[in-house]
C-alpha positions as CSV (number, residue, x, y, z in Angstrom):
1,X,-130.6,-225.6,-281.0
2,X,-134.2,-225.3,-282.2
3,X,-136.2,-223.1,-284.6
4,X,-139.3,-221.4,-283.4
5,X,-142.3,-220.8,-285.6
6,X,-143.4,-217.3,-284.4
7,X,-145.9,-216.7,-287.2
8,X,-149.0,-215.0,-285.6
9,X,-147.7,-215.8,-282.1
10,X,-148.0,-213.2,-279.4
11,X,-144.6,-211.8,-278.3
12,X,-144.0,-209.2,-275.7
13,X,-141.0,-206.9,-275.9
14,X,-140.2,-205.0,-272.7
15,X,-138.4,-201.8,-273.6
16,X,-138.7,-199.3,-276.4
17,X,-135.1,-198.1,-277.0
18,X,-132.4,-199.0,-279.6
19,X,-132.0,-202.5,-278.2
20,X,-135.7,-203.2,-278.4
21,X,-135.9,-201.8,-281.9
22,X,-133.4,-204.4,-283.2
23,X,-135.3,-207.3,-281.5
24,X,-138.8,-206.0,-282.7
25,X,-137.6,-205.8,-286.3
26,X,-136.3,-209.4,-286.2
27,X,-139.5,-210.7,-284.6
28,X,-141.7,-208.9,-287.2
29,X,-139.6,-210.5,-289.9
30,X,-140.7,-213.9,-288.4
31,X,-144.4,-212.9,-288.6
32,X,-144.8,-212.4,-284.8
33,X,-147.6,-210.4,-283.3
34,X,-145.5,-208.0,-281.3
35,X,-146.5,-205.9,-278.3
36,X,-144.1,-203.4,-276.8
37,X,-144.5,-202.2,-273.2
38,X,-142.5,-199.1,-272.2
39,X,-143.3,-195.7,-270.9
40,X,-141.5,-194.2,-273.9
41,X,-140.5,-195.7,-277.3
42,X,-138.3,-194.4,-280.1
43,X,-140.1,-193.0,-283.1
44,X,-138.7,-195.7,-285.4
45,X,-140.2,-198.3,-283.0
46,X,-143.6,-196.5,-282.9
47,X,-143.6,-196.6,-286.8
48,X,-143.4,-200.4,-286.8
49,X,-146.6,-202.5,-286.9
50,X,-146.6,-203.2,-283.1
51,X,-149.1,-202.7,-280.3
52,X,-147.6,-200.2,-277.8
53,X,-148.6,-200.2,-274.1
54,X,-147.3,-196.7,-273.0
55,X,-146.5,-197.6,-269.4
56,X,-144.2,-199.6,-267.1
57,X,-144.1,-203.4,-267.4
58,X,-146.5,-205.4,-265.2
59,X,-146.5,-209.1,-264.7
60,X,-149.9,-209.4,-266.2
61,X,-148.4,-208.3,-269.5
62,X,-147.2,-211.9,-269.9
63,X,-150.7,-213.2,-270.1
64,X,-151.3,-215.3,-273.2
65,X,-147.7,-214.7,-274.6
66,X,-145.6,-217.3,-276.4
67,X,-142.3,-215.5,-275.9
68,X,-141.0,-212.4,-274.0
69,X,-138.0,-210.3,-274.7
70,X,-136.5,-208.2,-271.9
71,X,-134.8,-205.4,-273.9
72,X,-134.1,-202.6,-271.5
73,X,-130.9,-201.2,-270.1
74,X,-132.2,-201.7,-266.5
75,X,-130.7,-205.0,-265.3
76,X,-133.1,-205.2,-262.3
77,X,-136.2,-204.8,-264.7
78,X,-134.8,-207.4,-267.1
79,X,-134.3,-209.8,-264.1
80,X,-137.9,-209.2,-263.0
81,X,-139.2,-210.0,-266.5
82,X,-137.0,-213.2,-266.7
83,X,-138.2,-214.3,-263.2
84,X,-141.9,-213.7,-264.1
85,X,-141.5,-215.5,-267.4
86,X,-139.8,-218.5,-265.7
87,X,-142.7,-218.7,-263.2
88,X,-145.1,-219.1,-266.1
89,X,-142.8,-221.5,-268.1
90,X,-142.6,-218.9,-270.9
91,X,-139.7,-218.7,-273.3
92,X,-137.7,-215.6,-272.4
93,X,-134.8,-213.8,-274.0
94,X,-132.9,-211.3,-271.9
95,X,-130.8,-209.0,-274.1
96,X,-127.1,-209.1,-273.2
97,X,-127.6,-211.6,-270.3
98,X,-127.5,-215.2,-271.6
99,X,-127.6,-216.7,-268.1
100,X,-131.1,-215.3,-267.7
101,X,-132.3,-216.6,-271.1
102,X,-134.4,-219.6,-271.7
103,X,-134.1,-218.9,-275.5
104,X,-131.3,-217.2,-277.3
105,X,-132.2,-215.3,-280.5
106,X,-129.5,-216.1,-283.2
107,X,-128.2,-213.9,-286.0
108,X,-130.5,-214.8,-288.9
109,X,-130.3,-214.4,-292.7
110,X,-133.4,-215.2,-294.8
111,X,-133.5,-216.0,-298.4
112,X,-137.0,-217.1,-299.4
113,X,-137.9,-220.2,-297.3
114,X,-134.2,-220.6,-296.2
115,X,-133.2,-219.3,-292.9
116,X,-129.5,-219.4,-291.9
117,X,-129.1,-218.9,-288.1
118,X,-125.8,-218.6,-286.3
119,X,-125.5,-218.6,-282.5
120,X,-122.6,-218.4,-280.2
121,X,-124.8,-219.4,-277.2
122,X,-124.8,-215.8,-276.1
123,X,-121.0,-215.6,-275.9
124,X,-120.6,-213.1,-278.7
125,X,-123.4,-211.6,-280.8
126,X,-120.8,-209.7,-282.8
127,X,-119.1,-213.0,-283.8
128,X,-122.5,-214.6,-284.6
129,X,-123.3,-211.7,-287.0
130,X,-119.9,-211.8,-288.6
131,X,-120.3,-215.6,-289.3
132,X,-123.9,-215.2,-290.5
133,X,-122.8,-212.6,-293.0
134,X,-120.0,-214.8,-294.4
135,X,-122.3,-217.8,-294.7
136,X,-125.2,-215.8,-296.1
137,X,-123.0,-214.6,-299.0
138,X,-123.1,-218.2,-300.2
139,X,-126.9,-218.4,-300.4
140,X,-128.8,-217.0,-303.3
141,X,-132.1,-217.0,-305.2
142,X,-131.2,-220.4,-306.8
143,X,-131.1,-222.0,-303.4
144,X,-134.4,-220.4,-302.4
145,X,-136.0,-221.6,-305.7
146,X,-134.7,-225.1,-305.1
147,X,-136.1,-225.1,-301.5
148,X,-139.5,-224.2,-302.9
149,X,-139.4,-227.0,-305.5
150,X,-138.3,-229.6,-302.9
151,X,-141.1,-228.4,-300.5
152,X,-143.6,-229.0,-303.3
153,X,-142.4,-232.5,-303.8
154,X,-142.7,-233.5,-300.1
155,X,-146.4,-234.6,-300.3
156,X,-145.7,-236.8,-303.3
157,X,-142.6,-238.3,-301.7
158,X,-144.6,-239.0,-298.5
159,X,-147.1,-241.1,-300.4
160,X,-144.8,-242.6,-303.0
161,X,-141.7,-243.5,-301.1
162,X,-142.4,-246.0,-298.3
163,X,-139.8,-245.2,-295.7
164,X,-138.0,-242.3,-294.2
165,X,-134.7,-243.6,-295.5
166,X,-136.1,-243.8,-299.1
167,X,-137.3,-240.2,-298.9
168,X,-134.1,-239.0,-297.4
169,X,-132.0,-240.6,-300.1
170,X,-134.4,-239.3,-302.8
171,X,-134.1,-235.7,-301.6
172,X,-130.3,-235.9,-301.1
173,X,-129.9,-237.0,-304.7
174,X,-132.1,-234.2,-306.0
175,X,-130.1,-231.6,-304.0
176,X,-126.8,-233.1,-305.2
177,X,-127.9,-233.0,-308.9
178,X,-129.3,-229.5,-308.7
179,X,-126.2,-228.0,-307.0
180,X,-123.4,-229.9,-308.5
C-alpha cells in the first residue's frame, strides 16, 4: 500500500461516461491535472476542470503522463490501455479489472490534511466504500487541526530531537495527550 502525490501531475482518463466521472472527480480532489480522451463525454464531466480530447484513445496520449485510468465499458480498449501503459512503465488503473491494474485507487475520505484510504485490493469496491464511511465518521475537524499543528512542529523536532526514535516518541506523546 502506498499513497501517491498527484498534485499537478498529468493523469489521463480514457472514457467519458459515468465510470470515468467518478474517477475524474477523485483525481481532481487530489489536485491532479486531468485529461480525458473519449469521442463523447457526459455533460457533468465536461463541466469539470479537465482537458477533453474529443476522439478515440491513441497510444501517444500516454506521452508525459504519470498515471492513466482506463474507465470505459469496452474491455478490449481497457486492455489496450493497460498494455500500452505497462510498455511505458506507467501506473495504470483499469476500472473493474484489478488483474490489469498496476495501481488500485482506494475509497478515500479527506478531512483537512488527513486522508483515510480503504482498499480491498480490488476485491470489492462496495465493501471498501462501506468501511471508509464507517471509519470516516470517527474523524473530525479536531483531528485535522491536530494534524496541522503536528506538521508545523516537524521542522523544530527535526533540528531539536537528535534521533528518529526521539522524534517518534515525542509526537506519539503529543497525540496521546491531545486525544485522550
